[in-house]
C-alpha positions as CSV (number, residue, x, y, z in Angstrom):
1,M,0.0,0.0,0.0
2,Q,1.2,3.5,-0.8
3,I,-0.1,6.6,0.9
4,L,0.6,9.9,-0.8
5,A,0.7,12.8,1.7
6,L,1.4,15.7,-0.6
7,P,-0.6,18.9,-0.7
8,R,-1.8,18.6,-4.2
9,V,-4.8,17.4,-6.2
10,V,-4.7,14.0,-7.7
11,N,-6.6,13.0,-10.8
12,L,-8.6,9.9,-10.0
13,S,-9.9,9.7,-13.6
14,K,-6.4,9.2,-14.8
15,R,-5.8,6.6,-12.0
16,E,-3.2,8.6,-10.2
17,A,-4.6,7.1,-7.1
18,D,-7.4,4.7,-6.1
19,M,-8.9,7.1,-3.6
20,A,-8.1,10.5,-2.1
21,I,-9.0,12.2,1.1
22,T,-9.8,15.8,0.4
23,V,-11.1,18.9,2.4
24,S,-13.7,19.8,-0.2
25,P,-15.7,17.5,-2.4
26,P,-15.0,17.6,-6.2
27,E,-17.7,19.3,-8.3
28,T,-17.2,17.3,-11.4
29,G,-16.2,13.8,-12.6
30,R,-17.5,10.3,-12.4
31,L,-16.6,10.0,-8.8
32,T,-18.0,8.6,-5.6
33,V,-17.8,11.1,-2.8
34,Q,-18.4,10.2,0.9
35,K,-18.2,12.6,3.8
36,I,-15.9,11.1,6.4
37,T,-16.2,13.6,9.3
38,D,-16.3,17.2,10.2
39,Y,-13.3,18.6,12.1
40,R,-12.7,21.8,14.0
41,L,-10.0,24.4,13.7
42,S,-9.2,27.1,16.2
43,L,-6.8,30.0,16.7
44,A,-3.9,29.0,18.9
45,Q,-0.7,30.3,20.3
46,R,1.9,29.4,22.9
47,R,0.4,29.0,26.4
48,D,2.9,31.5,27.9
49,A,2.1,34.3,25.4
50,P,-0.4,37.0,26.4
51,A,-3.8,36.3,25.1
52,P,-5.1,38.6,22.4
53,Q,-8.1,40.7,23.3
54,S,-9.8,40.5,19.9
55,L,-9.2,39.5,16.3
56,A,-8.5,43.1,15.5
57,A,-5.6,43.0,18.0
58,L,-3.8,40.3,15.9
59,G,-2.3,42.9,13.6
60,D,0.8,43.3,15.9
61,R,1.3,39.5,16.3
62,P,3.3,37.3,13.9
63,L,0.7,35.1,12.1
64,V,1.4,31.6,11.1
65,G,-0.4,30.1,8.1
66,Y,-0.2,28.9,4.5
67,I,1.8,30.5,1.8
68,P,-1.0,32.2,0.0
69,D,0.2,31.3,-3.5
70,M,0.4,27.6,-2.6
71,I,-3.1,27.1,-1.2
72,F,-4.4,24.4,-3.3
73,D,-7.9,24.2,-1.9
74,R,-10.3,27.1,-1.0
75,E,-11.1,25.3,2.3
76,L,-7.5,26.0,3.4
77,D,-7.7,29.7,2.9
78,Y,-8.1,31.0,6.5
79,L,-6.6,34.5,6.0
80,G,-10.0,36.0,5.3
81,D,-11.4,34.5,8.6
82,L,-8.5,36.2,10.4
83,G,-8.9,39.5,8.6
84,A,-5.3,39.2,7.4
85,R,-3.8,39.7,3.9
86,G,-0.7,37.7,4.5
87,V,1.3,35.8,7.1
88,P,5.0,36.4,8.0
89,L,5.5,32.8,9.1
90,A,4.2,30.6,6.3
91,S,4.5,27.0,5.1
92,N,2.5,24.8,2.7
93,S,2.6,22.1,5.5
94,V,0.3,22.1,8.5
95,S,3.0,20.1,10.4
96,V,5.5,22.8,9.8
97,Q,3.0,25.5,10.8
98,L,2.4,23.6,14.0
99,Q,6.1,23.6,14.7
100,M,6.3,27.3,14.0
101,L,3.5,28.0,16.5
102,R,5.4,26.0,19.1
103,H,8.0,28.7,19.0
104,A,6.2,31.9,18.1
105,G,3.2,33.5,16.6
106,I,-0.5,32.8,16.5
107,G,-2.4,30.8,13.8
108,I,-5.1,28.4,12.9
109,V,-4.7,24.9,14.2
110,H,-6.6,21.6,13.8
111,D,-8.1,21.0,17.2
112,F,-7.2,17.3,16.8
113,A,-3.5,18.3,16.6
114,L,-3.5,20.2,19.9
115,P,-3.1,17.1,22.2
116,F,0.3,16.7,20.5
117,A,1.3,20.3,21.3
118,P,0.6,20.9,25.0
119,E,2.5,24.1,24.9
120,L,-0.3,25.6,22.7
121,V,-3.7,26.9,23.8
122,R,-6.8,27.9,21.8
123,V,-7.6,31.6,22.0
124,L,-10.6,33.8,20.9
125,T,-12.8,30.7,20.4
126,R,-15.9,32.9,20.8
127,E,-14.7,35.1,17.9
128,L,-13.3,32.4,15.6
129,S,-14.1,28.7,15.3
130,L,-13.9,27.0,12.0
131,T,-15.5,23.7,10.9
132,R,-14.3,21.8,7.8
133,A,-14.8,18.3,6.6
134,F,-12.7,15.4,5.3
135,W,-14.1,13.7,2.2
136,L,-13.3,10.3,0.7
137,V,-13.2,10.4,-3.1
138,R,-13.1,7.3,-5.3
139,H,-13.5,6.6,-9.0
140,A,-17.2,5.6,-9.5
141,A,-16.2,2.2,-11.0
142,D,-14.2,1.3,-7.9
143,R,-17.4,0.9,-5.9
144,R,-17.6,-2.6,-7.4
145,S,-14.3,-3.6,-5.8
146,A,-15.1,-5.4,-2.5
147,R,-11.4,-5.0,-1.4
148,L,-11.4,-1.2,-1.9
149,S,-14.9,-0.8,-0.4
150,R,-13.8,-2.7,2.8
151,F,-10.7,-0.6,3.0
152,A,-12.7,2.6,2.5
153,A,-15.2,1.7,5.2
154,A,-12.4,0.8,7.7
155,L,-10.5,4.0,6.9
156,M,-13.6,6.2,7.3
157,A,-14.5,4.6,10.6
158,A,-11.0,4.9,12.0
159,M,-10.7,8.5,10.9
160,R,-14.1,9.4,12.5
161,A,-13.1,7.8,15.8
162,E,-9.7,9.3,15.9
163,V,-10.8,12.8,15.1
164,A,-13.6,12.6,17.7
165,R,-11.1,11.2,20.3
166,L,-8.5,13.8,19.8
167,E,-11.0,16.7,19.7
168,A,-12.5,15.5,22.9
169,E,-9.0,15.3,24.4
170,C,-8.3,18.8,23.2
171,L,-11.2,20.0,25.3
172,T,-10.4,18.0,28.5
173,V,-6.6,17.6,28.8
174,G,-4.8,20.9,29.3
175,S,-5.8,22.5,26.0
176,A,-8.1,25.0,27.7
177,E,-9.2,28.1,26.0
178,R,-8.0,31.6,26.8
179,D,-10.3,34.3,25.6
180,G,-8.9,37.8,26.2
C-alpha cells in the first residue's frame, strides 16, 4: 500500500490514485464522494504568550499560516477569517505550521492536533471557530471492488473515531481556552 501525503490534487480519472482524502468535495467527474467527518480548527498560540483581546488585535502579532500562492484548496484559505492579507510565518505544510506555532506566533490549528502540542492553547474561540470536513473520493467504477470498499469503510470509521477522540482530548486535557 502506498499513501501519498502531498498537498496537491490527484486526478482519479487518470488513475493517479485509487482514492483520495480531500477537504472539499469535487464538483465534477465520475466519482463517488463520501463525507468522512467534520473537524474543527481554532486560533492557537503558545500558552505562555499574552492572550489577544480580539481578532483586531492580531495585527501586531506574527501570524502563522499557509503560503497564499500555494493554497491548493479554498477550504484551506483561513486568512479572510482572520482578517489578514498575508502571514509572515508561512508554510504549505500544517505540520511545519504547528512547529512554527510551538516557537512563536498565532495561527489556525486543527483541534485534533492540539493534544500533541501541549504548549499551545486555543484563543478567541468565541470570535473564531472553523469547521471543515474530510471527504473520501473514489472513481465511481471502484465501488464494485469489495477490497477497496472494505478498506474505504475501515479508513472512514477509523478517521471518525480518531478525530472525535483527539478533539475530545483537546477540550479536556490541558488544552483549555483563553479568551482575552
